[in-house]
N, C-alpha and C positions, 0 to 999 in steps of 0.2 A: 915364513909367512903362511897364514892359514885362512883361506876364504871361508871355510866352515866356522872358524872362530869369529871372524868378522860378522858373518850372518847371525850367529848365536848372540853376539854382543848387540847387534842391531835389534834383534827380536826382544831381548831383555830390556834394551833402552826404550823401545816403543811401548812396551808394557809398563815400564816405570813412568814414562811421560803421561800415558793414559791414566794411570792410577793417581798420580799427583794432581793432574788437571781435573779429574772428576771427583776425587774424594777430599783433597786437601785445599786446593786453590779457592773454591767457592767460599769456604769458611774464612780463609785468610782475607779474601777480598771484602767480605761482609764486615769483619771486625775492623779492617782498615778504614772502610767508609764510615763506620760508626765513630771511630776514634777521630776522624777528621772534623767531626762536629765539635768535639771538645778541644781540638788543637793538640792532641797527644799522640797523633799517628807517628809511626816509625817509618821504616823503609817500605816502599811500594812493593806489594807482593808480585808484581810483574818482574821484578829483579830475580826473585826466587824461580819463577817459571823460566826465565832466560837461562839461568844456571842449570836447571833441570833439563831443558832442551839441549843445551850444549853438552852436558855430561852424558845424556842418554842417547843422543843421535850422532855425536861426533867422537867423544872420548871413548865410550865403551866399544864401538865397532873398531876403532883404531887399536885399542888394547887387544881385542880379540884377533885382529889381523896379525899383529906382531908377536903376541904371546900365546896364541891359541894352540899351536903344535907343542911347544915346550910344556905348557900346562897340562895338556892331554897326556903327554908322556909321563909327567910326574905323578899322575893319578892312575897310571897303568893302562890307559887307552892307547890304541895304535897310532 
């Protein structure tokens, strides 16, 4: 177990959530709202954001916690 790996995973996850929420989500939401007018909308972009939040703030830190030390050893870090 590696708390440093968990912290690194959390930092990467927060950056990922921030990037998707500011760069990708507004365009997806806009296209979804336009498609609702014609009745051709697909899935709600909020589902994508839920998956990004789950992956970035839960799964990545857990992977860093459990696999941080073995990964660091495999690339030659202490």
